[in-house]
C-alpha positions in Angstrom: -122.2 -66.5 87.8 -119.5 -67.9 86.3 -119.3 -71.3 84.6 -118.7 -74.1 86.0 -117.2 -76.5 84.4 -114.9 -74.1 83.2 -111.5 -74.0 84.9 -111.3 -72.7 88.9 -111.1 -69.3 88.7 -108.1 -67.4 89.5 -107.8 -65.4 93.0 -106.5 -61.9 92.8 -104.1 -62.3 95.8 -103.9 -58.4 96.2 -107.6 -58.0 96.1 -108.8 -57.0 100.0 -111.7 -58.4 101.2 -113.3 -55.4 102.1 -116.7 -56.6 104.0 -119.2 -59.1 104.2 -123.0 -58.6 104.3 -125.6 -60.4 104.9 -129.0 -60.8 103.4 -131.6 -60.5 105.4 -134.0 -64.2 105.4 -136.4 -63.8 102.5 -139.8 -65.9 102.8 -142.2 -66.9 100.4 -145.5 -68.4 100.0 -144.5 -71.6 97.6 -140.9 -71.9 100.2 -141.7 -70.9 103.9 -138.1 -72.2 104.6 -136.1 -70.9 101.8 -132.9 -68.9 102.6 -130.8 -67.0 100.3 -127.3 -65.4 101.6 -125.1 -62.9 99.4 -121.7 -61.7 100.0 -120.6 -58.5 98.2 -116.3 -58.0 98.2 -114.6 -54.9 97.2 -113.4 -56.9 94.3 -115.8 -56.4 90.9 -114.4 -59.1 88.9 -112.8 -61.8 90.9 -114.7 -63.5 94.4 -114.8 -66.2 96.8 -117.4 -68.8 95.4 -120.3 -69.2 97.9 -119.8 -72.2 100.2 -122.3 -73.9 99.4 -122.4 -73.1 96.0 -122.5 -76.6 95.0 -123.8 -80.2 96.4 -121.2 -82.2 94.5 -117.1 -82.3 94.9 -115.8 -79.7 91.8 -113.4 -82.2 90.4 -114.6 -86.1 91.4 -118.0 -84.9 91.3 -119.1 -86.9 94.1 -122.2 -85.6 96.3 -121.7 -84.2 99.0 -123.8 -86.0 102.1 -123.9 -86.2 106.1 -121.1 -88.8 105.5 -118.9 -86.8 102.7 -118.1 -83.1 104.1 -117.3 -80.3 102.1 -114.0 -78.4 102.0 -113.4 -75.1 100.7 -109.9 -75.2 99.0 -108.5 -71.2 100.3 -106.4 -70.4 97.0 -109.3 -71.3 94.4 -112.3 -71.4 96.2 -114.4 -74.0 94.8 -116.0 -76.9 97.7 -113.7 -80.0 97.2 -114.0 -83.6 99.1 -111.6 -84.3 101.7 -109.5 -87.3 99.5 -109.5 -84.2 96.5 -108.0 -81.5 99.0 -106.1 -83.4 101.5 -103.4 -80.8 101.1 -102.1 -78.3 103.6 -99.4 -75.5 102.5 -98.8 -71.9 103.4 -100.3 -69.4 101.4 -98.0 -65.9 100.7 -98.8 -63.7 103.8 -99.5 -66.8 106.2 -97.5 -68.4 108.9 -99.9 -71.3 108.9 -101.0 -74.0 106.8 -104.3 -74.3 105.3 -105.8 -76.6 103.0 -105.8 -76.8 99.6 -107.0 -78.9 96.4 -105.2 -81.3 94.1 -105.5 -78.7 91.2 -104.1 -75.8 93.4 -101.1 -77.5 95.0 -99.0 -77.9 92.0 -99.4 -74.1 91.7 -98.6 -73.1 95.0 -95.6 -75.3 95.0 -93.9 -73.5 91.7 -94.8 -70.1 93.0 -92.4 -71.2 96.3 -94.5 -69.7 99.5 -92.1 -67.1 101.0 -90.7 -67.6 104.3 -93.3 -67.1 107.2 -92.7 -64.0 108.6 -91.3 -65.3 112.0 -88.5 -67.4 110.2 -85.2 -66.4 111.1 -83.7 -64.5 108.1 -79.5 -64.4 107.3 -79.3 -61.1 108.9 -82.4 -61.7 111.4 -80.3 -62.2 114.5 -77.1 -59.7 114.7 -73.6 -60.4 115.5 -73.8 -59.2 119.2 -76.6 -61.1 119.9 -75.3 -64.3 118.1 -72.5 -64.0 119.8 -73.9 -63.5 123.5 -76.7 -66.8 123.4 -73.8 -69.1 121.8 -70.4 -67.7 124.1 -71.5 -70.6 126.8 -71.1 -73.3 124.3 -67.6 -74.8 123.0 -67.3 -75.0 119.0 -68.5 -78.8 118.8 -71.9 -77.9 120.8 -71.4 -74.2 118.8 -71.9 -76.4 115.6 -74.6 -78.8 116.6 -77.0 -75.7 118.1 -76.4 -73.9 114.8 -77.3 -76.1 112.5 -81.3 -76.4 113.8 -81.6 -73.7 111.5 -80.2 -73.3 107.9 -79.9 -69.5 108.7 -78.3 -69.7 111.7 -76.1 -72.2 110.2 -75.0 -69.9 107.5 -74.7 -67.0 109.8 -72.1 -68.9 112.4 -70.6 -69.9 109.2 -69.8 -67.2 107.9 -69.4 -65.1 111.3 -65.6 -63.7 111.7 -65.5 -65.2 115.2 -66.9 -68.8 114.7 -65.6 -69.0 111.2 -61.8 -70.2 112.1 -64.3 -73.5 114.7 -66.0 -74.4 111.6 -62.9 -74.5 109.4 -61.0 -76.6 112.4 -64.2 -78.7 112.6 -65.9 -79.1 109.1 -62.5 -79.1 106.6 -63.2 -77.7 103.0 -61.9 -78.4 99.9 -58.0 -76.1 100.5 -57.8 -77.9 104.1 -55.3 -80.8 104.7 -58.0 -82.9 105.6 -60.7 -82.4 102.7 -58.6 -85.5 101.1 -59.8 -87.9 104.2 -63.2 -86.2 104.1 -63.8 -86.8 100.4 -62.3 -90.5 101.3 -65.0 -91.4 104.0 -67.7 -89.7 102.4 -67.1 -90.4 98.7 -67.2 -88.5 95.2 -71.0 -87.7 95.7 -70.8 -85.9 98.8 -71.3 -82.6 97.5 -74.1 -82.9 96.4 -76.0 -83.7 99.5 -78.1 -81.8 101.6 -76.7 -79.5 104.5 -77.6 -81.2 106.7 -76.6 -85.2 106.0 -73.1 -83.8 105.2 -73.3 -82.6 108.7 -74.5 -85.8 109.7 -72.0 -87.5 108.1 -69.2 -85.1 109.2 -70.0 -85.5 112.6 -70.7 -89.1 112.9 -67.2 -89.2 111.2 -65.4 -87.0 113.7 -67.0 -88.3 116.7 -66.0 -91.9 115.4 -62.2 -90.6 115.1 -62.2 -89.0 118.6 -63.8 -92.4 120.4 -61.2 -94.8 118.3 -58.3 -92.5 119.7 -59.9 -92.0 123.2 -60.3 -96.0 123.4 -56.3 -96.6 122.3 -55.4 -94.4 124.5 -57.7 -95.6 127.6 -56.4 -99.4 126.6 -53.3 -98.1 126.8 -53.5 -96.4 130.2 -55.1 -99.6 131.3 -52.3 -101.8 130.8 -50.0 -99.4 132.6 -52.6 -99.4 135.7 -52.1 -103.7 135.5 -48.4 -103.1 135.5 -48.0 -100.9 138.0 -50.3 -103.6 140.5 -47.6 -106.6 139.0 -51.2 -107.8 137.3 -49.5 -107.5 133.5 -51.0 -111.4 133.5 -54.2 -109.9 132.6 -53.6 -107.7 130.1 -54.6 -109.8 127.7 -57.9 -110.5 129.4 -58.7 -107.0 129.5 -58.1 -106.6 126.0 -60.3 -109.6 125.2 -62.8 -108.1 127.2 -62.5 -104.1 126.2 -62.3 -103.1 129.7 -60.7 -99.8 129.6 -60.5 -97.7 132.5 -63.6 -96.4 132.5 -65.1 -99.6 132.0 -63.7 -100.9 134.9 -64.3 -97.6 137.2 -67.9 -98.8 136.6 -67.6 -102.4 137.9 -67.2 -104.5 141.2 -65.8 -107.2 142.6 -68.6 -109.8 141.4 -67.5 -108.4 137.8 -64.2 -109.4 138.4 -65.2 -112.7 139.9 -66.9 -113.5 136.7 -63.8 -112.7 134.8 -61.9 -115.1 136.5 -59.9 -113.1 138.6 -58.8 -114.3 142.1 -59.5 -112.5 145.2 -55.9 -111.0 145.9 -55.8 -109.4 142.7 -59.7 -108.2 142.8 -58.9 -106.5 146.2 -56.2 -104.1 144.5 -58.1 -103.8 141.3 -60.9 -102.2 143.2 -58.7 -100.0 145.6 -57.2 -98.6 142.1 -60.9 -97.7 141.6 -61.7 -96.8 144.8 -58.7 -94.0 144.2 -59.7 -93.2 140.6 -63.6 -92.7 141.2 -62.9 -89.8 143.8 -60.9 -87.4 142.0 -63.6 -84.9 141.5 -64.4 -81.3 142.9 -63.7 -82.1 146.6 -60.0 -83.0 146.1 -59.2 -79.1 146.1 -60.0 -79.2 149.4 -57.4 -81.7 150.2 -53.7 -80.8 151.1 -50.8 -81.9 148.4 -47.0 -81.9 148.6 -45.2 -80.7 146.6 -43.3 -84.3 146.4 -46.0 -85.5 144.6 -46.4 -82.7 142.1 -44.5 -83.1 138.6 -44.3 -81.0 135.9 -44.6 -84.3 132.8 -47.6 -85.7 131.7 -50.4 -87.0 134.7 -51.1 -90.5 133.3 -53.6 -92.8 135.3 -50.6 -94.8 136.9 -49.2 -91.8 138.3 -52.5 -90.6 139.3 -53.3 -93.6 141.2 -49.5 -94.0 142.8 -50.1 -90.2 143.9 -53.8 -90.3 145.0 -53.1 -93.4 146.9 -50.2 -91.6 148.6 -52.5 -88.4 149.3 -55.1 -90.4 150.6 -52.6 -92.5 153.0 -51.8 -89.4 154.8 -54.5 -87.7 154.3 -56.7 -90.6 156.4 -53.8 -90.2 158.9 -54.4 -87.1 160.1 -57.5 -86.8 159.6 -57.4 -89.5 162.8 -55.0 -87.9 164.0 -56.3 -84.0 164.4 -60.2 -85.9 165.7 -58.9 -87.9 168.1 -56.8 -85.6 170.2 -60.6 -83.9 170.2 -62.4 -87.0 171.5 -62.3 -87.3 175.3 -63.8 -90.1 177.8 -66.8 -89.0 180.1 -67.8 -90.8 183.7 -70.2 -90.3 185.8 -69.3 -90.6 189.4 -71.5 -90.2 193.0 -70.1 -87.6 195.0 -68.4 -90.6 197.5 -66.6 -91.7 194.3 -68.8 -94.6 193.3 -68.8 -95.2 189.6 -72.0 -94.8 187.6 -71.6 -94.7 183.8 -69.3 -94.2 181.4 -69.4 -92.7 177.6 -67.9 -90.5 174.8 -67.8 -86.9 174.2 -66.1 -84.0 171.8 -64.9 -81.1 171.9 -66.5 -78.5 170.1 -64.7 -74.8 171.5 -61.0 -75.1 172.9 -62.1 -73.2 176.2 -64.2 -76.2 177.2 -67.3 -76.9 175.8 -67.7 -80.8 175.2 -70.6 -82.4 173.3 -72.2 -85.8 174.8 -75.4 -88.1 174.9 -77.8 -87.0 177.4 -78.6 -91.0 178.2 -74.9 -90.6 179.7 -75.8 -88.4 182.0 -79.4 -89.6 182.9 -80.8 -92.9 183.9 -83.7 -94.0 185.1 -82.7 -97.5 185.4 -79.4 -96.4 187.7 -81.7 -93.5 189.4 -78.9 -90.4 188.3 -80.1 -87.3 187.2 -77.1 -85.2 186.5 -78.5 -82.4 184.7 -81.4 -81.6 187.6 -78.9 -83.2 191.1 -75.5 -81.4 189.9 -74.5 -81.2 193.8 -75.1 -84.9 194.3 -72.9 -86.2 191.2 -69.6 -85.7 189.7 -68.6 -85.3 185.7 -64.8 -86.7 185.0 -63.8 -85.8 181.0 -60.2 -87.9 180.2 -59.1 -85.5 176.9 -57.1 -88.4 174.4 -53.5 -87.4 174.6 -52.5 -91.2 172.8 -54.0 -93.5 170.8 -52.4 -96.4 172.5 -52.3 -95.3 175.9 -55.9 -95.0 177.9 -57.1 -90.8 178.5 -55.9 -89.7 182.2 -59.0 -88.6 184.3 -58.0 -84.2 184.2 -61.2 -82.5 184.3 -63.9 -81.8 186.0 -67.9 -81.0 184.1 -70.8 -80.0 184.6 -73.9 -79.9 182.7 -75.6 -77.1 180.9 -79.4 -77.1 181.6 -80.3 -74.9 179.5 -78.4 -76.2 176.7 -79.5 -80.0 176.9 -82.8 -81.5 175.0 -84.2 -85.0 175.9 -86.1 -85.4 173.0 -83.0 -84.9 170.8 -80.5 -86.6 172.9 -77.8 -84.7 173.4 -75.9 -82.2 176.1 -73.0 -79.7 176.4 -70.7 -79.8 179.5 -69.0 -77.3 180.6 -65.3 -78.0 182.2 -65.0 -76.1 185.3 -61.8 -77.4 187.5 -59.3 -79.7 187.5 -58.8 -82.8 189.1 -56.2 -85.6 190.3 -58.5 -89.5 190.5 -57.6 -92.8 191.4 -57.3 -94.6 189.2 -55.7 -92.4 187.2 -56.9 -93.2 183.7 -59.0 -95.5 182.5 -61.7 -98.3 183.9 -59.9 -101.4 184.3 -57.3 -101.4 187.1 -55.0 -104.8 188.1 -52.9 -107.0 185.6 -53.9 -107.4 181.9 -54.8 -111.1 182.3 -57.0 -110.3 185.7 -58.2 -106.6 184.7 -61.4 -105.0 186.6 -63.5 -102.0 186.5 -62.4 -99.7 189.6 -66.3 -99.2 191.3 -64.8 -96.8 193.7 -62.9 -93.9 192.6 -61.2 -91.2 195.1 -60.8 -87.8 193.1 -59.2 -84.7 194.2 -60.3 -80.9 192.4 -56.7 -79.2 192.1 -57.8 -76.2 190.2 -61.2 -74.3 190.8 -63.3 -72.8 188.0 -62.0 -69.4 189.3 -58.5 -69.6 188.1 -59.1 -72.5 185.3 -58.0 -71.1 181.8 -57.8 -74.4 179.5 -57.4 -74.4 175.5 -58.4 -77.7 174.3 -58.5 -79.1 170.8 -62.0 -78.6 169.3 -63.3 -80.2 165.8 -64.6 -77.9 163.4 -68.5 -78.1 162.6 -69.9 -78.9 159.5 -73.1 -79.2 158.1 -75.2 -83.2 158.7 -77.3 -81.2 155.6 -74.8 -82.1 153.1 -74.3 -86.0 154.0 -75.7 -87.8 151.6 -76.8 -91.8 152.0 -73.3 -93.9 150.7 -70.8 -90.9 151.9 -67.9 -91.6 154.2 -68.3 -91.6 157.9 -65.5 -91.6 160.9 -66.8 -92.3 164.4 -65.0 -91.9 167.1 -65.0 -93.3 170.9 -64.7 -95.4 173.7 -66.8 -98.5 173.7 -66.4 -101.2 176.2 -64.5 -103.5 173.8 -61.7 -101.0 173.3 -61.0 -101.5 177.4 -59.1 -97.7 178.3 -57.9 -96.6 174.4 -59.8 -94.9 171.7 -61.4 -96.6 169.3 -62.0 -95.6 165.5 -64.5 -96.9 163.4 -64.8 -96.5 159.1 -68.1 -96.4 158.1 -71.0 -95.1 155.2 -74.0 -93.0 155.9 -76.6 -96.1 155.1 -79.4 -93.5 155.4 -81.2 -90.4 156.6 -84.7 -90.4 159.2 -86.3 -87.5 160.2 -88.0 -86.3 163.0 -91.1 -83.9 164.9 -89.3 -81.5 166.9 -91.2 -78.5 168.3 -94.3 -78.9 165.8 -92.4 -79.1 162.5 -90.7 -82.1 160.5 -86.5 -82.0 160.7 -85.1 -84.0 157.7 -82.2 -85.5 158.2 -82.3 -85.3 161.7 -80.8 -88.6 162.3 -77.9 -90.4 160.4 -78.0 -93.9 159.9 -74.8 -96.0 159.8 -74.2 -100.2 160.0 -70.9 -100.1 162.2 -72.5 -101.7 165.0 -71.2 -99.2 167.5 -70.4 -101.0 171.1 -71.7 -99.5 174.4 -69.7 -96.8 175.2 -69.4 -95.3 172.2 -72.7 -92.6 173.0 -72.0 -89.0 172.5 -68.9 -90.0 170.2 -68.0 -87.6 167.1 -69.2 -88.8 163.5 -67.1 -86.8 161.1 -67.3 -86.7 157.3 -64.0 -87.4 155.2 -62.8 -84.0 155.5 -62.9 -84.4 158.9 -65.8 -81.8 160.1 -68.0 -82.7 162.8 -71.8 -84.1 161.2 -73.0 -85.6 164.2 -73.3 -87.9 167.7 -73.4 -90.8 168.0 -76.9 -91.5 170.1 -78.2 -95.1 169.8 -78.7 -98.5 168.1 -81.7 -100.6 166.7 -81.5 -103.8 164.5 -77.7 -103.1 163.9 -78.5 -99.7 162.7 -76.7 -96.7 164.8 -78.0 -93.7 164.7 -76.1 -90.6 165.0 -78.1 -87.0 166.0 -77.1 -84.3 163.1 -74.8 -81.7 164.3 -77.4 -78.8 163.0 -80.4 -80.0 165.6 -77.2 -79.2 167.9 -76.2 -76.2 166.4 -78.6 -73.9 168.7 -77.5 -75.1 171.8 -74.1 -74.8 171.1 -74.2 -70.7 169.9 -76.2 -70.4 173.5 -73.5 -71.7 175.2 -70.8 -70.0 173.6 -72.7 -66.6 174.3 -73.7 -67.5 177.8 -70.0 -68.8 179.1 -67.7 -66.8 176.3 -69.8 -64.0 175.2 -69.0 -64.3 172.1 
């Protein structure tokens, strides 16, 4: 056995431990509990020291106990206490870190451990694989990703595809920007580690970019204020460092706190609304060539162009949808008025969608769906926004396409009529109007020879509507007298509903438009003019709109039965 007082034996790292054999426990009469373990190795001159060969620490001499455990150094094999073997390094050929003593730790560091087997070598990532992995990044993000490993950094900086990008992002000594880089980083910059170099270069580059963008944004803010005739507020915005981006995140309360009056606040809020809506959906807008220019697009020109497009598009949306909106009147067979409502044309051949409670009422005891022969349904299409619609068509309900639980019904136009009153509900002088209670209706064209082609509204997807989205409401409320009324509202939320044993999300859309009586059955469209719902009812100043996705099945059924499509 080796001398305990001699230095720790060096272990031959090339020697392979072949087998370990343990002798059977041997007991004698003097010491029945005595035990002896022997370990044999294929190395004849060196071997690991037995784990319990000493009861004291090899370095400090402290005795091991229950509270002071012994630890074996994985490099020399001797037993040490925790304080004398509190180092962990990756030994040669290992990928994990092992415990070594204080005596072996400097020697292991001087030798210099080889990189683990699973690390990135300089040529570990082929050029094609490397280019494919990072091809989706721009050159700025590429530099950031490559700095996660110095081998990747070397591989990327030497690659013929990425080297020009590195030269542009991080100028070398021969580049024109080297003087600027040395001026920023100082003379000792070349002696810093590569990670510190990257950090300093990255911070300097981003600072320069943000400074240039900030100056450009402040200049654009001054141009925007000048276009709105608010030049006197330019020093205030410069003092508070409010640029275009910061203005888009402000509301009217923030501007009020700055001391800006109500009139200028409204101008700025309108400008913010137009600038903030410049997104991916703008491709669906119809742009005119008169607003396009070959010159650079400044925020002021963008604001003016967006304002003109917004005005034109909103006017076009209202005109397109209002001509598809109809007014509905329910009469008895002898011409007594029972109820009125609104509707929307969903197919050009005469398919109209409305609310079911406009056709059925337990309070007034009428049901146009179960008793179609006892009642008449008149339809008045919208021709002008300033004139009352004329009662032109007669319609009948499709019982198989009506759902009381969902409060929707589909009508089919099956004839033309002549009515007295010819249009609207009110008769008499403007100052003394009254509702015509008794009507005279005469059928002019029967359903067999009737061919109509009405303007139908395109159907959208109500699942795409989120709280905060714009919505437009069209209908004929009682407060609107004889002409159409348009409401601009915001979707305040959505409601789910259990239908046919399943809970359906976004079955109802909520708005706070506070619609009047007569709006029921009217259309609710999104900002693109697509039908997303049918106005149903109101609860606690919250209007409920039946989502169009709950009605699409009935619309397709009506088309297949009536048109064969």
